[in-house]
Each structure stands twice: as C-alpha cells, then as structure tokens.
C-alpha positions as CSV (number, residue, x, y, z in Angstrom):
1,M,199.4,75.7,101.0
2,G,198.5,72.2,100.1
3,T,200.6,69.1,98.9
4,R,200.4,68.2,95.2
5,E,199.3,65.2,93.9
6,M,202.3,63.6,91.9
7,R,201.8,62.5,88.6
8,I,204.4,60.6,86.6
9,E,203.4,60.7,82.4
10,V,204.9,58.5,79.9
11,I,205.6,59.7,76.5
12,D,204.6,57.7,73.4
13,D,207.0,55.5,71.5
14,A,207.9,57.9,68.4
15,T,208.6,61.0,70.8
16,A,211.1,58.9,72.7
17,A,212.5,57.8,69.4
18,M,213.0,61.5,68.4
19,Y,214.5,62.3,71.5
20,R,216.9,59.2,71.1
21,R,218.0,60.3,67.8
22,M,218.8,64.2,69.3
23,T,222.3,64.5,70.4
24,P,222.5,65.4,74.1
25,L,223.0,69.4,72.8
26,E,219.9,69.1,71.1
27,R,218.0,67.6,73.8
28,V,219.5,70.7,76.1
29,M,218.7,73.3,73.8
30,R,215.0,71.0,73.6
31,G,214.9,71.8,77.4
32,L,216.0,75.5,77.9
33,G,213.7,76.3,74.9
34,A,210.8,75.0,76.8
35,C,211.9,76.8,79.8
36,A,212.2,80.0,77.9
37,F,208.5,79.7,76.4
38,A,207.1,78.5,79.8
39,R,208.8,81.8,81.5
40,G,207.4,84.2,78.9
41,V,204.0,82.6,79.2
42,I,204.1,83.0,83.2
43,R,205.4,86.7,82.4
44,A,202.5,87.7,80.0
45,S,199.9,86.0,82.7
46,V,201.3,88.5,85.4
47,K,201.7,91.4,83.3
48,A,197.9,90.9,82.1
49,K,196.9,91.0,86.0
50,H,198.8,93.4,86.9
51,P,199.9,95.9,84.4
52,A,200.8,98.5,87.3
53,W,203.5,96.5,88.3
54,S,207.1,97.3,88.1
55,E,209.1,95.3,85.9
56,E,210.9,94.3,89.1
57,A,207.9,93.1,90.8
58,V,206.8,91.2,87.6
59,E,210.2,89.3,87.3
60,R,209.8,88.6,91.1
61,E,206.4,86.9,90.5
62,V,207.8,85.2,87.2
63,A,210.5,83.7,89.2
64,R,208.2,82.5,92.3
65,R,205.6,81.0,90.0
66,F,208.3,79.5,87.9
67,A,209.8,77.9,91.1
68,G,206.4,76.3,91.9
69,A,206.0,78.4,95.0
C-alpha cells in the first residue's frame, strides 16, 4: 500500500469560536458523535458491497477501515 499525503486543514474563525464556547464535555461528545457517524457510514458501505458477509466479518472490515488500514 502506498503512502498517504499529509494534509493540514484549518477551520474558519466562526467554527473555532463555536468550539471555544463549548465545554470540554461538549467537545468530547461532538467528537464521539462524529466517530459514531463515520463508523455507521463505513458499516453501511461494507454491508452494501458484501450482503452475504456475517456480522462478524462486517465488523472486522469496519474496524480495519476505521483504523485506516
């Protein structure tokens, strides 16, 4: 597998201000929500491409993809 290009993205001032107003718990919850959403999208994609796979196989592939492997 090839190397991935490193890219740094900068958020705009309004978004940065929104995050500054959040409590630490709110920021953590936002991050966890984003992870759950991403995992759900990956899971749906795997299930659509491999409908015959067992739940265990789907979860294994989701974990592999989510880890960036």
